[in-house]
Every structure is written in structure tokens, then in C-alpha cells.
C-alpha positions as CSV (number, residue, x, y, z in Angstrom):
1,M,-3.3,-1.7,-4.9
2,S,-3.2,-0.5,-8.6
3,L,-5.9,1.2,-10.1
4,N,-6.2,2.3,-13.8
5,T,-6.0,5.5,-15.0
6,A,-9.3,7.4,-16.7
7,E,-11.8,4.6,-15.2
8,I,-14.7,5.4,-12.8
9,I,-14.2,3.7,-9.4
10,N,-16.8,3.5,-6.6
11,I,-14.3,4.3,-3.8
12,E,-16.5,2.6,-1.0
13,S,-15.7,-0.8,-3.1
14,L,-12.2,-0.5,-2.7
15,I,-11.9,-1.4,0.7
16,D,-14.1,-3.9,3.4
17,Y,-14.6,-3.2,7.0
18,Q,-12.8,-5.9,9.3
19,E,-14.3,-6.7,12.6
20,K,-12.1,-4.8,15.7
21,S,-9.6,-3.7,12.8
22,V,-8.7,-0.6,10.9
23,V,-7.6,-1.3,7.2
24,S,-5.8,0.7,5.1
25,T,-5.0,0.4,1.0
26,E,-2.7,2.5,-0.8
27,I,-4.5,4.4,-3.9
28,I,-1.7,6.3,-4.8
29,K,2.3,6.3,-3.9
30,K,4.3,8.6,-5.2
31,E,7.4,10.5,-4.1
32,T,5.6,13.8,-4.1
33,G,2.5,12.3,-1.9
34,N,0.2,9.4,-1.2
35,V,-3.7,8.8,-1.2
36,T,-4.3,6.3,1.2
37,L,-8.2,4.6,2.0
38,F,-9.0,3.4,5.5
39,A,-11.8,1.0,6.8
40,F,-12.5,1.9,10.6
41,D,-14.6,-0.6,12.3
42,E,-16.8,1.5,15.3
43,N,-14.3,2.6,18.0
44,E,-11.2,1.9,16.3
45,G,-9.3,4.4,15.9
46,L,-5.4,5.3,15.2
47,S,-3.6,6.5,18.5
48,E,-1.9,10.2,18.8
49,H,1.0,10.8,16.5
50,S,2.4,13.3,13.6
51,A,3.1,13.5,10.2
52,P,5.9,15.8,8.8
53,F,2.9,17.1,5.7
54,D,-0.3,18.3,6.0
55,A,-2.6,15.7,5.4
56,L,-6.1,16.0,4.4
57,V,-8.8,13.8,5.7
58,Q,-12.2,13.1,3.8
59,V,-15.1,11.0,5.1
60,V,-16.8,8.6,2.7
61,D,-19.0,6.6,5.2
62,G,-19.6,7.2,8.7
63,S,-18.8,9.5,11.8
64,L,-15.1,9.8,13.1
65,T,-13.8,12.3,16.2
66,I,-10.3,13.7,15.3
67,T,-8.1,15.1,17.9
68,I,-5.8,18.2,16.6
69,D,-3.7,19.5,19.1
70,K,-6.0,18.5,22.0
71,A,-9.1,19.8,20.2
72,E,-11.6,17.4,19.0
73,Y,-13.5,17.9,15.4
74,S,-16.4,15.4,14.7
75,L,-16.6,14.6,11.0
76,N,-19.5,13.0,9.1
77,K,-19.8,11.5,5.6
78,G,-19.0,14.3,2.9
79,E,-16.9,16.4,5.2
80,I,-13.1,17.2,5.3
81,I,-10.6,18.6,7.5
82,I,-6.9,19.6,7.1
83,M,-4.5,18.0,9.9
84,P,-1.5,20.3,9.9
85,A,2.0,18.9,9.7
86,N,4.0,18.4,12.9
87,I,0.7,18.9,14.9
88,P,-0.2,15.9,17.0
89,H,-3.5,14.2,16.1
90,A,-5.6,10.9,16.9
91,L,-8.5,9.7,15.0
92,H,-11.6,7.6,16.6
93,A,-14.1,5.9,14.7
94,N,-17.8,6.9,16.1
95,T,-19.4,4.5,13.8
96,K,-18.2,2.1,11.2
97,V,-15.9,4.5,9.1
98,K,-14.1,4.7,5.4
99,M,-11.9,7.6,4.8
100,I,-9.7,8.9,2.3
101,L,-6.3,10.3,3.7
102,T,-4.2,12.8,1.1
103,M,-0.7,13.5,2.3
104,I,1.2,16.1,-0.4
105,K,4.8,16.3,0.2
106,S,6.6,19.2,0.2
107,Q,9.9,20.9,1.7
């Protein structure tokens, strides 16, 4: 996806829900990090995994549960959480969810 700079965009309109699916689109992709928009159908998610960099999750719509190192966190629209680098985490959509994932790469 290519977005214009210095343009106001409604984030929720950039991605649609798909039945029984997880949909994603990269908004920004650079060597130093990326910003990805996700749409999860209810009860969909991402299985446990880890990433080499801290990642910020911002819930744009709906509610989800994020498990970080076996601890569960419930997030709702307007809330954020930072998932630390190299720690196992998983996501589960309690409702239909749209979220922004921001990863800043560092050494």
C-alpha cells in the first residue's frame, strides 16, 4: 500500500474485515521499521511467536487479548501495549478487531 504523505486518512477505512480471516497491510515499510494495519475477524488471532524488536500494538476498533510470556492482557479500542523483543506473545480477537502494529528496529 502506498499512502501520500501530508494527507489525512481515516485508518479504519484502509482495511476491511474478512470472514474467518486475519488481513494485514503495511502502511509504512522502511529499513528502520514498519507500521502494519491488521483486521481480525472475531475469534481469529496469531499463534504464539516472538519478534527481535519491541512492538507497539494500538487497538483501533474492537477488543482483543494479548498473551505476553503467558500473562494475558485485554485491550479495547483506543488502548495500546508494548510487546517486548524476544518474548513469546500471541493475539486473540474477542470481537472483530482492527489494530496498528508498529515495530521500530534497533541494534
